[in-house]
N, C-alpha and C positions, 0 to 999 in steps of 0.2 A: 734423211730428214726432209720433210715436205717444203715446197717453196713458200707456203704460207707461214710456216714456223720460222724459216730463215728471215723473211721480211719482218716478222714480229720481233725477232731477236736483234735485227739490225736497228730497228726503231728504238728498242730498249738500250742498245749499246750507244747509239747517238746521244740519247738522253744522259746516260751515265758519263760519257766523255765530255759533254758540255756542262755537266753539273758543277765542276770546280770553278769555271770562269763565271757561271751564272751566280754561284754563291759569292764570289769575290765582288761582282758587280752589285749584288743585293746589299752586301755589307757597306759598300762605298756610297751608293746612291740613296738607299732607303734607311739603312741603320745608322748612317752617318759615322761609320767606323773609320778612325784615322790610322788604323793598323800599327799602333804603337808609336814609339819615339822616332822611328825611321821607316816611314811607309814605303819609300822607294826600295829600300833593302828588302822589306817584307815581300813586295810584289815581285821583285827580281827572283828571290828564292822560291816563291810560290810557283811562278811560271816555269822556272828551271826544273824544279822537282817533278812537276807534272809532265814536262817534256821527256824527262828520263823515265818516268813511270810508264808512259805510253810506249816508249821504245822497248822497255823490258816486256811489256804485255805482248807487243807485236812479235818480238823475237821468240817468245815462249810458245807461240802458236805451233810452229813446226815440230819441236820436240814432243809437245803434248799430243798432237794428232798422230804421231808415229807410235804412240803407245798401243793404239788399237785402230783397226781399219774402220771401226764405227765412228771414229772421231774425225774422219776426213772432211766433214762439213766445216770444221773450224777454219780451214784455209780461206773461206769466203770473208772472214773478218780481219784478215791480216792487213790487207791494203788500207782499210778504214782506220785501224789503229796506227799504222804508219803515217797516214795523213794527219791524224790528230797529234802525233808526236811533232810533226813539222809545224802544225798550228801553234802549239804551246811553245815550241822553240822560237818561232817567229815573234810571238808575244814577248818572250824573254829578251830577244834582240831589240824589239821596239822599246822596251822598258829602258834598256841601256841608251839607245839613240835619243830618246825623248827626255826621260826623267834624269838620267845621269849626265848626258852630254849636251842636252838642249839643242840638238841638231847642229852642233859646232863641228864641222868636218875636220878642221885642223886639230881640234882637241882629240877627236876619235882616232885620227891617223897617228898622233903622238902616243895615245894609249895603246894602240895595237903594236907599235914598235917597242914600247917599254914593258908591257905586261903580257907575259906568255899565256895567261889563262884566257885573255880576250882572243888572242890569235888562234889558240886551240879550239875555243868555242865557236869562233867564226868558221873555222874549217869544218867542224861538225855540222853547222847549219848549212853550209854550201853543199855538203854531201846530201843532206836531207832535201834541199831544194832541187838538186839534180834528180833524186829519186821521185820526188813529187811530180816533177815535170814529165817524167817518163813512166808514170804509173798507169795512165789510161791504156785501154786495150789497143788503140791504134798505134801507140808507141811500141808495144810488144810485137805487133805484126810487122811494123816497119824495121825494127832492129833485128828481129829473129829471136826465137826462144833462147838459144844458147847465149848470145851476147847480152840479151836483156837480163837473164838470170845471173850472169857473171857480174853485171853492173849492180844489180840489186842486192848482191851479197855484201856490197860495200856499206850496207846498213850497220854491219858490225863495226866498221871504222867510225861511223857517226856515233854509235853507242860508246865506243872506247874513248873517242874525243870528248864526249859529254861527261863521262866519269872523270877523266883526267882534268878537264876544265873545272869540275867541282872540287877536286882535291887541291888544285892550284889556287882556287879562290878562297877556301877557308883558311883560318889561322892554324898554326901548328898546334897539335893536340886535339883538334876538333875531329870527331869520328863520324859526323853525319853522312859523308859519302860512302861509308863502309857497306850499308845494305845494298846499294846499287852495285858496288864493286863485287860483292859476293854473288849476287844474282847473275850479273854478266859473266863472271868467271864460271859459274855453274852452266850457263847456257853455252858458252864456248866449249867447255869440256864435253857437254852432251853432243855438240856438233862434231867434235873431233872423234869421240867414241863411235858415233853413228857412221862416219866416213870410214874409220878403220874396220868396223864390223861389216859394212856393206862391201868394202874392197875385198875383205877376206872371203865373203860369200861368192863374189864374182870370180875370184881366183879358184875357189873350190869347184865352181861350175865348169870353168875352163879346163881344169885338170880332169874332171869327170868326163867331159866331152872328148878330150884327147884320148883317154883310156878306152872309151867306147869305140872311137874311130880305129884304134889300133887292134882291138879284139874283134872288130867286124869282119 
């Protein structure tokens, strides 16, 4: 795909990723929408859902592009989606710090100690923070490709923490986290299947090379 098309698609993707928060801001400032009886709860779920959605889109890039060599250009959008996941996760955290806790540090520390879902969610956010800080090209060069890649695989930990955080947050019987759970499960299975298949191919090549050496 040409550079011009990549730039055009990146502009479009930026617009799509910013559309949810733009829509939320429009409803609040222009439409005077109060978001129902509990606006804080609405904004919390809204930002959290979009953080998880962006994470799933980001993780889906790799298995989708492996379906065909023609889809290799998709890798150029993975970093952007990961940063938007961090953006919405940060808005989700700010909602808790500002609207729920009112910047009361003692209250937040008490919440973290008593409520597991806050602790798990904070862990997921810290992982995304670390990945966002090391996402630029200079960080890749400084760390080296192998260490950088190993670190950035922890995005799966952030996704799992986000899904667990969601399950711990909702009441018993509520199944709204299930779609994210199924998608993440499918993505993890796809990665495991790829690793097993790739390992099998490498072993087959090594055996073939060994037989060729013996018969030479």
